MARBA-3410 file (N, C-alpha, C, O; in Angstrom, 1 decimal):
111
108.3,-78.9,17.9,108.5,-77.5,18.0,107.4,-76.7,17.3,106.8,-75.8,17.8 ~ 107.0,-77.2,16.0,106.0,-76.5,15.2,104.7,-76.7,15.9,103.9,-75.7,15.8 ~ 104.4,-77.8,16.6,103.1,-77.9,17.3,103.0,-77.0,18.4,101.9,-76.4,18.7 ~ 104.0,-76.8,19.2,104.0,-75.8,20.3,103.7,-74.4,19.7,103.0,-73.6,20.3 ~ 104.4,-74.1,18.6,104.2,-72.8,18.0,102.7,-72.6,17.5,102.1,-71.6,17.7
102.2,-73.7,16.9,100.8,-73.7,16.5,99.8,-73.5,17.7,98.8,-72.8,17.6 ~ 100.1,-74.2,18.8,99.3,-74.1,20.0,99.3,-72.7,20.5,98.3,-72.2,20.9 ~ 100.4,-72.1,20.5,100.5,-70.7,21.0,99.8,-69.8,20.0,99.1,-68.9,20.5 ~ 99.9,-70.0,18.7,99.2,-69.2,17.8,97.7,-69.3,17.9,96.9,-68.3,17.9 ~ 97.2,-70.5,18.1,95.8,-70.8,18.2,95.2,-70.5,19.6,94.0,-70.3,19.8
96.1,-70.4,20.6,95.7,-70.0,22.0,95.0,-68.7,22.0,94.0,-68.6,22.8 ~ 95.4,-67.7,21.3,94.7,-66.5,21.3,93.4,-66.5,20.6,92.5,-65.8,21.0 ~ 93.2,-67.5,19.7,91.9,-67.6,19.0,90.9,-68.4,19.8,89.8,-68.0,19.9 ~ 91.4,-69.5,20.4,90.4,-70.4,21.0,90.4,-70.3,22.5,89.5,-70.8,23.2 ~ 91.4,-69.7,23.1,91.4,-69.5,24.6,91.7,-70.8,25.3,92.6,-71.5,24.9
90.9,-71.2,26.3,91.2,-72.3,27.1,90.8,-73.6,26.4,91.0,-74.7,27.0 ~ 90.1,-73.6,25.3,89.7,-74.9,24.6,90.8,-75.6,23.9,90.5,-76.6,23.3 ~ 92.0,-75.0,23.8,93.0,-75.6,23.1,93.5,-76.9,23.7,93.6,-77.1,24.9 ~ 93.8,-77.9,22.8,94.3,-79.2,23.2,95.8,-79.1,23.2,96.4,-78.8,22.2 ~ 96.4,-79.5,24.3,97.9,-79.5,24.4,98.4,-80.8,23.9,97.7,-81.8,23.9
99.6,-80.9,23.4,100.2,-82.1,22.9,100.2,-83.2,23.9,99.9,-84.4,23.6 ~ 100.4,-82.9,25.2,100.4,-84.0,26.2,99.0,-84.5,26.4,98.9,-85.7,26.7 ~ 98.0,-83.7,26.2,96.6,-84.2,26.3,96.3,-85.2,25.2,95.7,-86.2,25.4 ~ 96.8,-84.8,24.0,96.5,-85.6,22.8,97.2,-87.0,22.9,96.7,-88.0,22.5 ~ 98.4,-87.0,23.5,99.1,-88.3,23.7,98.4,-89.2,24.6,98.3,-90.4,24.4
97.8,-88.6,25.7,97.0,-89.4,26.7,95.8,-90.0,26.0,95.4,-91.2,26.2 ~ 95.1,-89.2,25.2,93.9,-89.6,24.5,94.3,-90.7,23.5,93.5,-91.7,23.3 ~ 95.4,-90.6,22.8,95.8,-91.5,21.8,96.1,-92.9,22.4,95.8,-93.9,21.9 ~ 96.7,-92.9,23.6,97.0,-94.2,24.3,95.7,-94.9,24.7,95.6,-96.1,24.5 ~ 94.7,-94.1,25.1,93.4,-94.7,25.5,92.7,-95.3,24.3,92.1,-96.3,24.3
92.7,-94.5,23.2,92.1,-94.9,21.9,92.7,-96.1,21.3,92.1,-96.9,20.6 ~ 94.1,-96.2,21.4,94.8,-97.3,20.7,94.4,-98.6,21.3,94.5,-99.6,20.6 ~ 93.9,-98.7,22.5,93.4,-100.0,23.1,92.1,-100.4,22.5,91.8,-101.6,22.5 ~ 91.4,-99.5,21.9,90.0,-99.7,21.4,90.1,-100.1,19.9,89.0,-100.5,19.3 ~ 91.2,-99.9,19.2,91.2,-100.1,17.8,91.2,-101.6,17.5,92.0,-102.4,18.1
90.3,-102.1,16.6,90.1,-103.5,16.4,90.8,-103.9,15.1,91.4,-104.9,15.0 ~ 90.6,-103.1,14.0,91.2,-103.4,12.7,91.8,-102.2,12.1,91.3,-101.1,12.3 ~ 93.0,-102.3,11.4,93.6,-101.2,10.8,92.7,-100.6,9.6,92.0,-101.3,9.0 ~ 92.9,-99.3,9.4,92.1,-98.6,8.4,93.1,-98.5,7.2,94.2,-98.1,7.4 ~ 92.6,-98.7,6.0,93.4,-98.6,4.8,93.4,-97.1,4.3,92.3,-96.6,3.9
94.5,-96.4,4.4,94.6,-95.0,4.0,94.9,-94.8,2.6,94.8,-93.7,2.1 ~ 95.2,-95.9,1.9,95.7,-95.8,0.5,94.6,-95.6,-0.6,94.9,-95.2,-1.7 ~ 93.4,-96.0,-0.2,92.4,-96.0,-1.2,91.2,-95.1,-0.7,90.3,-95.5,-0.1 ~ 91.3,-93.8,-1.1,90.3,-92.9,-0.6,88.9,-93.2,-1.2,87.9,-92.7,-0.7 ~ 88.8,-93.9,-2.3,87.5,-94.3,-2.9,86.8,-95.3,-2.1,85.6,-95.5,-2.3
87.5,-96.1,-1.3,86.8,-97.2,-0.6,85.9,-96.6,0.5,86.2,-95.5,1.0 ~ 84.8,-97.4,0.8,83.9,-96.9,1.8,84.5,-96.8,3.2,84.0,-96.1,4.1 ~ 85.6,-97.5,3.5,86.3,-97.5,4.8,87.3,-96.4,4.9,88.0,-96.3,5.9 ~ 87.5,-95.6,3.9,88.5,-94.5,3.9,88.3,-93.6,5.0,87.2,-93.1,5.2 ~ 89.4,-93.2,5.8,89.2,-92.3,6.9,89.1,-90.8,6.5,88.9,-90.0,7.4
89.2,-90.5,5.2,89.2,-89.1,4.7,88.0,-88.9,3.8,87.6,-89.8,3.1 ~ 87.6,-87.7,3.9,86.5,-87.2,3.0,86.9,-85.9,2.4,87.3,-85.0,3.1 ~ 86.7,-85.7,1.1,87.0,-84.4,0.5,86.0,-83.4,1.0,84.8,-83.7,0.9 ~ 86.5,-82.3,1.4,85.6,-81.2,2.0,86.2,-79.9,1.6,87.4,-79.6,2.0 ~ 85.5,-79.1,0.9,86.0,-77.8,0.5,85.0,-76.7,0.8,83.8,-77.0,1.0
85.5,-75.5,0.9,84.7,-74.4,1.3,85.3,-73.1,0.7,86.5,-73.1,0.3 ~ 84.5,-72.1,0.7,85.0,-70.8,0.2,85.3,-69.9,1.4,84.4,-69.8,2.3 ~ 86.4,-69.2,1.4,86.7,-68.2,2.5,87.3,-67.0,1.9,87.6,-66.9,0.7 ~ 87.5,-66.0,2.7,88.1,-64.7,2.1,89.5,-64.9,1.7,90.2,-65.9,2.1 ~ 90.0,-64.1,0.7,91.3,-64.2,0.2,92.3,-64.0,1.4,93.4,-64.6,1.4
92.0,-63.0,2.3,92.9,-62.7,3.4,93.1,-64.0,4.2,94.3,-64.3,4.6 ~ 92.0,-64.7,4.6,92.2,-65.9,5.4,93.0,-67.0,4.6,93.9,-67.6,5.2 ~ 92.7,-67.2,3.4,93.4,-68.2,2.5,94.9,-67.9,2.5,95.7,-68.8,2.6 ~ 95.2,-66.6,2.3,96.6,-66.2,2.2,97.3,-66.4,3.5,98.5,-66.8,3.6 ~ 96.7,-66.1,4.6,97.3,-66.3,6.0,97.5,-67.8,6.3,98.6,-68.1,6.8
96.5,-68.6,5.9,96.7,-70.1,6.2,97.8,-70.6,5.4,98.6,-71.4,5.9 ~ 97.9,-70.2,4.1,99.0,-70.6,3.2,100.3,-70.2,3.8,101.3,-70.9,3.8 ~ 100.4,-68.9,4.2,101.7,-68.4,4.8,102.1,-69.1,6.0,103.3,-69.4,6.2 ~ 101.2,-69.4,6.9,101.5,-70.1,8.2,102.0,-71.5,7.9,103.0,-71.9,8.4 ~ 101.3,-72.2,7.0,101.6,-73.6,6.7,103.0,-73.6,6.0,103.9,-74.4,6.4
103.3,-72.7,5.2,104.6,-72.6,4.5,105.7,-72.3,5.5,106.7,-72.9,5.5 ~ 105.4,-71.3,6.3,106.5,-70.8,7.3,106.8,-71.9,8.3,108.0,-72.1,8.6 ~ 105.8,-72.7,8.8,106.0,-73.7,9.8,106.4,-75.0,9.2,106.8,-75.9,10.0 ~ 106.2,-75.2,7.9,106.6,-76.4,7.3,105.7,-77.6,7.3,106.1,-78.8,7.3 ~ 104.4,-77.3,7.4,103.4,-78.4,7.3,102.4,-78.0,6.2,102.4,-76.9,5.7
101.5,-79.0,5.8,100.6,-78.8,4.7,99.4,-77.9,5.2,99.1,-77.9,6.3 ~ 98.8,-77.3,4.2,97.6,-76.6,4.5,96.5,-77.5,5.0,95.8,-77.1,5.9 ~ 96.4,-78.7,4.5,95.4,-79.7,5.0,95.6,-80.0,6.4,94.7,-80.0,7.2 ~ 96.9,-80.2,6.8,97.2,-80.5,8.2,96.8,-79.4,9.1,96.3,-79.5,10.2 ~ 97.1,-78.1,8.7,96.8,-77.0,9.4,95.3,-76.8,9.6,94.8,-76.5,10.7
94.6,-76.9,8.5,93.1,-76.7,8.6,92.5,-77.8,9.4,91.5,-77.5,10.1 ~ 92.9,-79.1,9.3,92.4,-80.1,10.1,92.6,-79.8,11.6,91.7,-80.0,12.4 ~ 93.8,-79.4,11.9,94.1,-79.0,13.3,93.2,-77.9,13.8,92.7,-78.0,14.9 ~ 93.1,-76.9,13.0,92.2,-75.7,13.4,90.8,-76.2,13.6,90.1,-75.7,14.5 ~ 90.3,-77.0,12.6,88.9,-77.4,12.7,88.7,-78.3,14.0,87.7,-78.2,14.7
89.7,-79.2,14.3,89.6,-80.0,15.5,89.5,-79.1,16.7,88.7,-79.4,17.7 ~ 90.3,-78.1,16.8,90.3,-77.2,17.9,89.0,-76.5,18.1,88.5,-76.4,19.2 ~ 88.4,-76.1,16.9,87.1,-75.4,17.0,86.0,-76.3,17.4,85.1,-75.9,18.1 ~ 86.1,-77.5,16.9,85.0,-78.5,17.3,85.1,-78.9,18.8,84.1,-79.0,19.5 ~ 86.4,-79.0,19.3,86.6,-79.2,20.7,86.0,-78.1,21.5,85.4,-78.3,22.6
86.2,-76.9,21.1,85.7,-75.7,21.8,84.2,-75.7,21.8,83.5,-75.4,22.8 ~ 83.6,-76.0,20.6,82.1,-76.1,20.5,81.5,-77.2,21.4,80.6,-76.9,22.1 ~ 82.2,-78.4,21.4,81.7,-79.5,22.2,81.8,-79.2,23.7,80.9,-79.6,24.4 ~ 82.8,-78.4,24.1,83.0,-78.1,25.5,81.8,-77.2,25.9,81.4,-77.2,27.1 ~ 81.3,-76.4,25.0,80.3,-75.4,25.3,78.9,-76.0,25.1,78.0,-75.8,25.9
78.7,-76.9,24.1,77.3,-77.3,23.7,77.1,-78.8,23.9,76.0,-79.3,23.6 ~ 78.1,-79.6,24.2,78.0,-81.0,24.3,78.5,-81.7,23.0,78.7,-81.0,22.0 ~ 78.6,-83.0,23.1,79.2,-83.8,22.0,78.3,-83.7,20.7,77.1,-83.7,20.8 ~ 78.9,-83.5,19.6,78.2,-83.4,18.3,77.9,-84.8,17.9,78.7,-85.7,17.9 ~ 76.6,-85.0,17.4,76.2,-86.3,17.0,75.9,-86.2,15.5,75.7,-85.1,14.9
76.0,-87.3,14.8,75.8,-87.4,13.4,74.4,-87.1,13.1,73.5,-87.5,13.8 ~ 74.2,-86.4,12.0,72.8,-86.0,11.5,72.2,-87.2,10.9,72.7,-87.9,10.1 ~ 70.9,-87.5,11.4,70.2,-88.6,10.8,69.6,-88.1,9.5,68.9,-87.1,9.4 ~ 69.7,-89.0,8.4,69.2,-88.6,7.1,67.9,-89.4,6.9,67.9,-90.6,7.1 ~ 66.9,-88.7,6.5,65.6,-89.4,6.2,65.6,-89.8,4.7,66.2,-89.1,3.9
64.9,-90.8,4.5,64.6,-91.3,3.1,63.5,-90.4,2.5,62.6,-90.0,3.3 ~ 63.6,-90.1,1.3,62.6,-89.2,0.6,61.2,-89.8,0.7,60.2,-89.2,0.8 ~ 61.2,-91.2,0.6,59.9,-91.9,0.7,59.2,-91.7,2.0,58.0,-91.6,2.1 ~ 60.0,-91.6,3.1,59.5,-91.4,4.4,58.9,-89.9,4.6,58.0,-89.7,5.3 ~ 59.5,-89.0,3.9,59.1,-87.6,4.0,57.8,-87.3,3.1,56.9,-86.7,3.5
57.8,-87.8,1.9,56.8,-87.6,0.9,55.7,-88.6,1.1,54.7,-88.6,0.4
END
């Protein structure tokens, strides 16, 4: 129920780029066939950890609204922000193509 409410809330922000729960289930079934080894979620310090600490500064108004929505709907701020960022990235990729990892150069190669 909360996901449907969140989809409706974000529908006004993102328009047609929103991912519906049924779409996500179909993608998960396809991806589950490709998983080779389980990922350890318990040790964020390990190099194989699926999470990375990411922080940013935003307006007090946005922070208060995110906190209020998460509290009202009963999920964490992290879960809400991850959902919103995924929706935004999906919208971006629909318009500009798949995002690729940035290649990092060695300083020796540059200097």
